[in-house]
N, C-alpha and C positions, 0 to 999 in steps of 0.2 A: 884194161881187159874187163869184159862183162862178167858179172858174178855167175858162178855155176848154178844150175837149177836142179831141183829135185825131179828125177826122171823115173817115170813108171815103166816097169818092164811089162812085156806082154804076158797074158795068162799062160800058164803051163799046166800040163797034166799032173804035175807033182803037188800042186797046191794053189793058193790064192795069188793074186797079183803081188809082186814084190817091188820094193822101192830100193834103189841103189843109194844107200846112205852116204856113199863116198861123194855124191854129187851135191850134198847139202853145203851151202855156203856158211862156214863157221865164222861169222864176224862178231864184233863186239856187241851187236844188238841182240844176239841170241846166246844165252848162257847154257853151259852143259853142267849137269849135276856131277857130283863126285863119283857116281855110279855109271856114268855114260859109257865108258869103255867096257864095263862088265855087261851092260845091256847089249852092246854090239856082239860081244863074245857069246852071249846067250842066244843070239840069233834074232834080235829085234829087226823087224822088217820095215817099220814105218814109225814116224814120230809126228806129233803135233806140237804146237807152241802154247805154253801156259805160263803166265807170269814171266814172260820174256825168256823162258827156259824150255829146252827140248824135253818133251814128255813122251816116253815110249807108249805106243798105242797098239801095235800088233806084233806078235811073235809067231803065231801059228794060225791055223784055221780058226775063225772066231767061235765056231760051235765046239771045237775041241778044247779051246781055252775055257769056255764056259763050263763044259763038262768037268774039266779038271778042277775048277774052282768049287763046283758042287760036291766033288767027291774027295778032294785031297786038300792041299794047302798051296797058296800062291804068294810069292814075294813081289811086291810092287815098289818100283822106284817112284816115289811121290815127292822127291826133293823140290818139285815145282811149287809145293805148298809152302811158300816162304813165310817166315815168322816176322811179325812186327812186334818188337819189344817195347813196352812202356814201363819205365822205372823212375824212381825218384820219390821225394816226400809226398807229392800229390798224385801218385800213380793210380791209387784206387779211384779218387774222384774223377780223374781224367778218363780212365777206362769206363767208368759209369757214364761219363758224358758221351762216349762214342756209341753206346748201345742202350736201347730202352729196356733191356732185360735187367731185372733187379739182381745186382751182384752181391748184395749184403750177405747171402747165404753161401757164397763161394769161398770155401776155406783154402788155406795153403795146402797144396797137394791135390786139389780138385780142379775139374774143368767144367765148362758150360758151353752148350751150343748157343751162339748169339747171332744177332743181325746187327750190322753197322748201317746207320741211316744218315741221310743228309739233313739239311736244315728244314726240308719240307716233308720229311718222313719217308722219302724214297729209299729203297734198299740198295746199298752200295756193295755189300759183301756179306757172306754168312760164315764166318770162321768159327773154329773151335777155340775158345779161350782157355788158357791154363794159368792158374795162379801159382807161380814158382816161389814167391815170398810175399810177405805183407805188402811190400812196395815194388813188386816186379811181376809183370804179366806178359804172356805171349799170346798173340792172335795168329792162329794158323790160317793164312789167308787163301781164299779162293782166287780165281783169276780176275784181278783188277789191281790198280796201283794204290792199294790201301796204305802203303808206307807214306806216299806223298800226301794223301788225304790227312792222315794222322799228324804229319809234320805241319800241315797248314792249320789244322785245328789247334795244335799246341802253340803255334806262333802267335795266335790271337786269343789264347785262353788265359794268359797271365798266371798259369799254373807252373809249378816247379817240377817239370817232368823232362825225361830224356827219351827220345824216340829213335830207335835203331833197328837194323836188321842183323840179328845174330848169325854167326857162321854155323848154321844148323840145317841138316838135310834129312828129312823124314824118309823112312821106309815103312811099308805096311805089310802085315802078314794077315791073310784071310783064308777062310775055308774050314771045313769041319775037323780036319786034323791039326789045325793051327794051335789048339790048346796044348796038345801033347808036345808039339815042337817048342812052344814058348816055355813049357815046364822044363824040358830038357836043357834049354839055354839058361833060364833064369830062376827056375824053381817055382813053387806054388805061390810065392808072394806076388807074382805078376798075375797069374791066372785067377787068383782069388780076389783081385782088386774089385772094389765096387765099380759100377759103371761110371764112366767119366772121371776116373781118378788115375793117378800116375805115381811112379816111384823113380828115384834116381838109382841107377845101377851101372854096370859096365860089363863088357865082354872082351877078354884078351887085352885088358888095359884101355879099351876105348870107352870113354864115358858116354852114357846113354840116359835119356829120359824115356821110359816106356809107359805108354798110356793104354788104357782100355777104353777105346772111343768108337767102337763099331760093333754092331750086333744085328744078326739076322737069324731066322729060323734054321738056316743051314750052317751058319758060322758061329761056333761056340765062343770065339773070342777074336778080336781084331786089335792088334797092338801096333802102335806107331813109335818108331825110335828116332831120337834126335841125337846128334853129336856135333860139338860138345854142348853140355848144358850151361857152361860158364857164360857170363855176360860178355858182350862184344861192344866195341866202340866204332862200328862200321859207319855210323852216321848219327848225328844228334840234331835236335831242334829245341 
């Protein structure tokens, strides 16, 4: 049987074109985030593919969504930003090998915006790096197979490192009222974080890493949550 296709519905007077998400072929090649069912229940109308994972792209009229972001708070399913974990005795040296940015000033509990380059200096990815421990780093990857690149570099580096993808799924909170929302959830220790720093915390027993890694003139804070923060052995090199 031929795979089902994504079918676009005709425009209606009630709003923009809608996509029948029931017609998406959910095969092994496309992953769904842990929040996928919640995005459907919230009225997600269309998805795109990012890091082999379905990324919600439209819930409402785009202008209405933009206005809401400027005036209120928005919760984003960004579990597509997969983490590449580097750990082991040579983790720092290997992390430094991947990026030209000087990591000497990156302390435990701190993050950096970095670029990952190939052997010719071409940019492969521009993740946010977080240093969870002296010998443990997370690269929050943009859309590319960064995990495979890191595994290949590790294979030929002669360094004692482990490369894996932890079972971690980011959410992001943005908008001018997001600071008050995050304070209600986690207290001021989150919203008083220096820029590009993070803390371990939890909500209702769910372990989280909450970072302050986004900033605009309209958004007082932008925090991303991962769960769980514990190391995973989903793949090694």
